[in-house]
C-alpha positions as CSV (number, residue, x, y, z in Angstrom):
1,M,120.6,114.7,74.0
2,V,118.8,118.0,74.2
3,P,116.9,118.3,77.6
4,M,113.2,117.7,77.2
5,K,110.2,118.8,79.2
6,V,108.3,115.8,80.6
7,Y,104.9,115.6,82.2
8,L,104.2,112.5,84.4
9,H,100.7,111.4,85.4
10,S,99.6,108.4,87.6
11,I,96.2,106.8,87.8
12,G,95.3,104.3,90.5
13,C,97.3,102.7,93.2
14,R,100.4,103.7,95.3
15,L,102.5,101.3,93.3
16,N,101.7,103.3,90.1
17,Q,102.8,106.5,92.0
18,S,106.0,104.8,93.1
19,E,106.8,103.9,89.6
20,I,106.2,107.4,88.4
21,E,108.4,108.8,91.1
22,T,111.2,106.4,90.0
23,M,110.8,107.6,86.4
24,A,111.0,111.2,87.7
25,R,114.2,110.6,89.5
26,Q,115.8,108.9,86.5
27,L,114.7,111.7,84.1
28,M,115.9,114.5,86.4
29,A,119.2,112.8,86.9
30,A,119.6,112.8,83.1
31,G,119.0,116.5,83.0
32,H,115.4,116.5,81.8
33,E,112.8,118.9,83.3
34,L,109.5,117.8,84.9
35,V,106.7,120.2,84.2
36,P,103.5,120.8,86.1
37,A,101.1,120.7,83.2
38,P,100.8,118.6,80.0
39,E,100.5,121.6,77.7
40,Q,104.1,122.5,78.6
41,A,105.6,119.1,77.8
42,D,107.5,117.5,74.9
43,K,106.7,114.0,76.2
44,V,103.9,112.8,78.5
45,V,103.8,109.5,80.4
46,V,100.5,108.2,81.7
47,N,100.7,105.2,84.1
48,T,97.2,103.7,83.7
49,C,95.0,101.5,86.0
50,A,92.5,98.7,85.1
51,V,91.1,97.8,88.5
52,T,87.7,99.3,87.7
53,R,85.8,100.5,84.6
54,E,86.1,104.0,86.0
55,A,89.9,103.7,86.1
56,A,90.0,102.6,82.5
57,R,87.6,105.4,81.5
58,D,89.9,107.9,83.3
59,A,92.9,106.7,81.3
60,R,91.0,107.3,78.0
61,S,89.6,110.7,79.0
62,T,93.0,111.8,80.3
63,T,94.7,110.8,77.1
64,R,92.1,112.7,75.0
65,R,92.4,115.8,77.2
66,I,96.1,115.9,77.1
67,H,96.2,115.5,73.4
68,R,93.6,118.3,73.0
69,D,95.6,120.6,75.2
70,N,99.0,119.7,73.6
71,P,98.6,117.9,70.2
72,S,102.3,118.1,69.5
73,A,103.4,116.1,72.6
74,E,103.9,112.3,72.4
75,I,101.8,110.5,74.9
76,L,103.4,107.2,76.2
77,L,100.8,105.0,77.9
78,T,101.9,102.3,80.3
79,G,100.4,100.4,83.3
80,C,97.7,97.8,83.8
81,Y,95.1,99.2,81.3
82,A,97.8,99.5,78.6
83,T,98.7,95.9,79.3
84,V,95.3,94.2,79.4
85,A,93.5,96.2,76.7
86,P,96.2,97.7,74.4
87,Q,94.1,97.6,71.3
88,E,91.2,99.5,73.0
89,L,93.6,102.1,74.4
90,A,95.4,102.5,71.1
91,R,92.2,103.7,69.5
92,V,91.9,106.7,71.8
93,E,92.7,110.0,70.0
94,G,96.2,111.1,71.0
95,A,97.5,107.7,72.1
96,G,101.2,107.2,71.3
97,R,103.4,104.3,72.2
98,L,102.0,101.7,74.5
99,V,104.4,100.2,77.0
100,P,103.2,97.0,78.8
101,N,104.1,96.4,82.4
102,R,106.8,93.9,81.5
103,E,108.6,96.7,79.7
104,K,107.8,99.5,82.0
105,A,111.2,99.4,83.8
106,T,112.9,100.6,80.6
107,L,110.2,103.2,79.6
108,V,112.4,106.2,80.3
109,Q,114.9,104.8,77.8
110,L,112.3,105.1,75.1
111,I,112.3,108.8,75.9
112,D,116.0,109.1,76.2
113,P,118.2,106.1,75.4
114,S,121.1,107.6,77.4
115,V,119.1,107.5,80.7
116,S,120.6,105.3,83.3
117,L,118.2,102.8,84.8
118,E,120.1,102.9,88.1
119,L,118.2,104.7,90.8
120,P,120.1,108.0,91.3
121,V,121.0,109.5,94.6
122,F,120.0,113.2,94.6
123,D,122.9,115.5,94.6
124,R,120.8,118.4,95.6
125,E,117.8,119.0,97.9
126,P,115.1,116.8,96.2
127,L,112.4,118.3,98.3
128,L,112.7,121.5,96.3
129,R,111.2,119.7,93.4
130,E,108.0,121.6,92.8
131,F,106.3,119.3,90.4
132,L,105.5,115.6,90.2
133,A,102.5,114.4,88.2
134,G,101.3,118.0,88.0
135,E,101.4,118.9,91.7
136,M,103.9,119.5,94.5
137,S,106.0,116.5,95.3
138,N,105.0,114.6,98.4
139,T,107.3,114.5,101.4
140,R,106.6,110.7,101.5
141,A,108.6,108.5,99.2
142,F,106.7,105.5,97.7
143,V,109.2,102.7,97.4
144,K,108.3,99.8,95.2
145,V,109.6,96.6,96.8
146,Q,107.5,94.0,95.0
147,D,105.4,93.5,91.8
148,G,102.9,91.0,90.6
149,C,100.6,88.7,92.5
150,D,100.1,84.9,92.8
151,N,96.6,85.2,94.3
152,R,93.6,84.4,92.1
153,C,90.9,86.6,93.6
154,T,88.0,86.2,91.2
155,F,87.3,89.9,90.8
156,C,90.8,91.1,90.1
157,I,92.5,91.7,86.8
158,T,95.8,92.7,88.4
159,T,97.3,89.2,88.2
160,V,96.8,89.2,84.5
161,A,98.2,92.7,84.1
162,R,101.2,92.4,86.5
163,G,102.1,88.7,86.3
164,P,103.4,86.6,89.1
165,G,105.0,87.9,92.2
166,Q,108.6,89.3,92.0
167,S,110.6,90.8,94.8
168,R,113.4,93.2,94.7
169,R,116.7,92.4,96.5
170,L,116.6,93.4,100.1
171,G,119.9,95.2,99.9
172,D,118.7,97.3,97.0
173,V,115.6,98.4,98.9
174,V,117.6,99.3,102.0
175,S,120.1,101.3,99.9
176,E,117.4,103.2,98.1
177,I,115.7,104.1,101.4
178,Q,118.9,105.2,103.0
179,A,119.6,107.4,100.0
180,L,116.2,109.0,100.3
181,A,116.7,109.6,104.0
182,A,120.1,111.2,103.3
183,A,118.3,113.4,100.7
184,G,115.9,114.7,103.3
185,Y,112.8,112.6,103.0
186,Q,111.0,112.1,106.3
187,E,108.9,109.1,105.4
188,A,109.1,106.0,103.2
189,V,106.0,103.9,102.2
190,L,106.7,100.3,101.1
191,T,104.5,99.4,98.2
192,G,103.7,96.4,96.0
193,V,100.9,94.7,94.3
194,H,101.0,91.9,96.9
195,L,103.3,93.5,99.5
196,G,102.8,90.7,102.1
197,S,104.3,88.1,99.7
198,Y,107.6,90.0,99.6
199,G,110.5,87.4,99.5
200,H,108.3,84.4,98.9
201,D,109.7,84.1,95.3
202,L,113.1,84.2,96.9
203,N,112.2,81.3,99.2
204,N,111.9,83.5,102.3
205,P,108.4,83.1,103.8
206,H,109.3,85.8,106.4
207,G,110.6,88.2,103.7
208,L,108.5,91.2,104.6
209,R,109.3,90.9,108.3
210,D,113.0,90.7,107.4
211,L,112.8,93.6,105.1
212,V,111.1,95.9,107.6
213,A,113.6,94.9,110.3
214,A,116.6,95.6,108.0
215,I,115.2,99.0,107.0
216,L,114.7,99.9,110.7
217,Q,118.2,98.7,111.6
218,H,120.2,100.0,108.6
219,T,118.6,103.2,107.5
220,D,118.0,106.6,109.1
221,M,114.5,107.1,107.6
222,P,112.6,108.8,110.4
223,R,109.2,107.3,109.5
224,L,108.3,104.0,107.8
225,R,104.9,103.1,106.6
226,L,103.4,99.9,105.0
227,S,100.8,100.1,102.3
228,S,98.1,97.4,101.7
229,L,98.7,94.0,103.3
230,E,96.5,91.0,102.6
231,P,95.3,89.6,106.0
232,W,96.5,86.1,105.3
233,D,100.1,87.2,104.7
234,I,100.7,88.1,108.3
235,D,100.2,86.7,111.8
236,G,100.0,88.1,115.3
237,D,103.8,87.9,115.8
238,F,104.3,90.3,112.9
239,F,103.0,93.2,115.0
240,E,106.0,92.9,117.3
241,L,107.9,95.1,114.8
242,W,105.8,98.1,115.9
243,Q,107.8,98.2,119.1
244,N,110.1,100.5,117.1
245,P,108.2,103.8,117.0
246,R,109.6,104.6,113.5
247,L,107.2,102.0,112.1
248,L,104.0,104.0,112.0
249,P,100.7,102.9,113.6
250,H,98.6,102.5,110.4
251,L,97.5,99.3,108.7
252,H,95.5,98.8,105.5
253,L,94.0,95.3,105.5
254,P,91.7,94.7,102.5
255,L,88.6,92.8,103.6
256,Q,86.4,93.2,100.4
257,S,83.4,91.6,102.1
258,G,82.1,90.8,105.6
259,S,80.2,87.8,104.4
260,D,82.0,84.4,104.5
261,R,80.0,83.2,101.6
262,I,81.0,86.1,99.4
263,L,84.6,85.8,100.6
264,R,84.6,82.2,99.3
265,L,83.2,83.3,95.9
266,M,85.9,85.9,95.7
267,A,88.5,83.3,96.5
268,R,89.8,85.4,99.4
269,R,92.0,83.5,101.7
270,T,90.5,84.9,104.9
271,R,87.2,84.6,106.8
272,R,85.5,86.7,109.5
273,D,87.0,84.8,112.5
274,N,90.5,85.0,111.1
275,F,90.2,88.6,110.3
276,R,88.7,89.4,113.7
277,G,91.6,87.6,115.5
278,L,94.2,89.4,113.4
279,V,92.8,92.8,114.2
280,A,92.6,92.0,117.9
281,A,96.3,91.0,117.8
282,A,97.2,94.2,115.9
283,R,95.4,96.5,118.3
284,A,96.9,94.8,121.3
285,Q,100.4,95.7,120.2
286,I,100.0,98.9,118.2
287,P,98.6,101.8,120.4
288,G,96.5,104.3,118.5
289,L,96.3,102.0,115.4
290,N,94.5,103.5,112.4
291,L,93.0,100.5,110.6
292,S,91.5,101.0,107.1
293,T,90.2,98.5,104.5
294,D,88.8,98.0,101.0
295,L,85.2,96.8,100.3
296,I,83.4,95.8,97.2
297,A,79.7,96.5,97.0
298,G,77.5,94.3,94.8
299,F,79.8,91.4,94.0
300,P,78.0,88.7,91.9
301,G,75.6,86.7,94.1
302,E,75.7,89.1,97.0
303,T,72.2,88.9,98.7
304,E,70.7,91.4,101.1
305,A,71.7,89.1,103.9
306,D,75.3,89.0,102.7
307,F,75.4,92.8,102.5
308,Q,73.9,93.1,106.0
309,D,76.7,90.7,107.2
310,T,79.2,93.2,105.7
311,L,77.6,96.2,107.4
312,D,77.5,94.4,110.7
313,F,81.1,93.2,110.5
314,V,82.5,96.5,109.4
315,Q,80.6,98.1,112.3
316,E,82.0,95.5,114.7
317,I,85.6,95.9,113.6
318,A,85.2,99.7,113.7
319,F,87.6,100.6,110.8
320,A,88.9,104.1,110.8
321,R,88.4,104.5,107.1
322,L,86.7,102.6,104.3
323,H,87.7,102.5,100.6
324,V,84.5,101.5,98.9
325,F,84.4,100.2,95.3
326,T,81.2,99.5,93.3
327,Y,81.7,96.1,91.7
328,S,82.5,96.3,88.0
329,A,83.0,93.2,85.8
330,R,86.5,93.1,84.4
331,P,86.9,91.0,81.2
332,G,89.2,88.0,81.8
333,T,88.2,87.5,85.5
334,A,86.2,84.6,86.9
335,A,83.7,86.9,88.5
336,A,82.7,88.5,85.2
337,R,81.5,85.0,84.1
338,M,79.5,84.4,87.3
339,G,75.7,84.3,87.3
340,D,73.6,86.3,89.7
341,Q,75.1,89.7,88.7
342,V,73.7,92.3,91.0
343,P,71.7,95.0,89.3
344,K,73.7,98.2,88.9
345,A,71.1,100.3,90.8
346,V,71.5,97.9,93.8
347,R,75.3,98.1,93.6
348,K,75.1,101.9,93.7
349,E,72.7,101.8,96.6
350,R,75.0,99.5,98.6
351,T,78.0,101.6,97.8
352,R,76.2,104.7,99.2
353,A,75.4,102.8,102.4
354,L,79.0,101.7,102.9
355,I,80.3,105.2,102.2
356,A,77.9,106.7,104.8
357,L,78.9,104.0,107.3
358,G,82.6,104.8,106.6
359,E,82.0,108.5,107.3
360,R,80.4,107.7,110.6
361,L,83.3,105.4,111.6
362,S,85.9,107.9,110.5
363,L,84.2,110.7,112.5
364,A,84.1,108.4,115.6
365,F,87.8,107.5,115.2
366,H,88.9,111.1,114.8
367,G,86.7,112.1,117.8
368,E,88.6,109.7,120.0
369,H,91.7,111.8,119.3
370,E,90.3,115.2,120.2
371,G,92.5,116.8,122.8
372,K,95.5,114.4,122.2
373,R,99.0,115.3,121.2
374,A,100.4,113.9,118.0
375,R,103.2,114.3,115.5
376,A,102.4,115.6,112.0
377,L,104.5,115.6,108.8
378,W,103.5,118.7,106.9
379,E,103.1,118.2,103.2
380,M,101.5,121.2,101.5
381,P,100.0,124.6,102.0
382,V,96.2,124.7,101.3
383,G,95.5,128.4,102.0
384,A,96.3,131.4,104.1
385,N,94.7,134.1,106.1
386,G,95.6,136.5,109.0
387,Q,96.6,133.6,111.2
388,G,99.3,132.6,108.8
389,M,99.8,129.8,106.2
390,R,97.3,126.9,106.4
391,W,99.1,123.6,106.1
392,Q,97.9,120.0,105.5
393,G,99.8,117.0,106.7
394,Y,99.4,113.5,108.3
395,T,100.0,112.3,111.8
396,D,101.9,109.1,112.6
397,N,98.7,107.1,112.5
398,Y,97.6,108.7,109.2
399,I,95.0,111.2,110.3
400,R,94.9,114.1,107.8
401,V,95.3,117.3,109.8
402,T,95.2,121.0,108.9
403,A,96.7,123.8,111.0
404,Y,98.0,127.4,110.7
405,G,101.7,127.9,110.9
406,P,104.8,129.6,109.4
407,T,105.8,129.5,105.8
408,D,108.6,127.0,106.4
409,L,106.6,124.0,107.6
410,F,107.1,122.0,104.4
411,N,108.7,118.6,105.2
412,R,108.9,119.3,108.9
413,V,107.6,117.0,111.6
414,T,106.1,119.0,114.5
415,A,104.0,118.2,117.6
416,V,100.4,119.3,117.5
417,R,97.3,119.3,119.6
418,L,94.3,117.7,117.8
419,H,90.8,119.1,117.9
420,T,87.6,119.4,115.8
421,A,87.1,116.0,114.3
422,R,85.6,115.7,110.9
423,P,85.0,112.5,108.7
424,D,87.9,113.5,106.5
425,G,90.4,114.5,109.2
426,M,91.0,116.9,112.1
427,E,92.0,120.4,112.9
428,A,95.2,120.8,114.8
429,T,97.2,123.5,116.6
430,L,101.0,123.6,116.5
431,L,102.5,123.4,120.0
432,P,105.3,125.9,120.8
433,A,108.9,124.9,120.4
434,E,109.5,124.8,124.1
435,D,106.7,122.2,124.4
436,G,108.5,119.9,122.0
437,A,107.0,121.2,118.8
438,T,109.8,120.3,116.5
439,L,110.7,116.6,116.7
């Protein structure tokens, strides 16, 4: 088949990004070219999200914009929005073939039937890939280990869009991560819709613990990070895994609300006391832990007292970062049928209050690290001046840092001194090589 130019675009979660990266690897192995802009493409793939109305709107506007810029390109739409609202999305100008999640694994064969669906091992330096979804490829590899969800949170459409939980074979995950390490990646991030349930469908209630232990034992990946973990999927003993320094000190534990009453309405399987105890166990065993969470503002029935409970509990836990979402009713969910829908203006006001609190907490967390040494993986240049190239990267505990350095920092891990805390990250200074700069 004649090589094609393909533009890949992901909306939403890290799992979507992982799936896009897998498509990229398959297409490149078959000889096709990834391009940095949709106007250069013969084919376009958009991996959509349906978690909020804004995400669905983004999918529609992205499709229209790409079609306007390149009316001759075929736009293939996949992901959760393409699965739960295919007729709505199909009406968008420029929409081409719609590929539901259950068929997503074979999407690249719609572009080129000769493409192998086996995950290829790069036979050349993959980190020289300049483009993925329109921008420089990350140095972190997002590795999908699980899909689907068996929870029934009343606000969430994901169970409908993704189906029940399904885990990949442990050996396949380990082999993929070892191949990525051999190809030069410095960090792997384990992703899934319900990551903590990994292995449960394979009758292994300790599946995630076993998977992490196997990766640490049988691969050379320098850094391993976990994406979002539901708090009821893990216990205090799980944190013993962090005795291995390759498992990075960052956890994302979605809370959604700090009110026990609202947590019950959400059908969340955690309460304040459980969450408090889990965080205490994590911090006792993971020095320098960066703890982030998700919160929904304005869930149906949320009173001022409920919202104040959330503000107080978030302040008590002292998260390092908040991901705040304004509640939006998703058709097909139980919450959309609930009474006592909070007025939109009140939802927005509560969202702003949580974002402001999150900025204060982030600044406090970063301030605690001023003057400390850390290790940073450098991901991209963000400017330059007389001091040199300005780079952005992330520390082991997921603080975004910027520093001036040489032109060859991409995908290197170096020691830095942290200073100048901001809500969105910190400034850093590279330490000289004789001080252990390159690790």
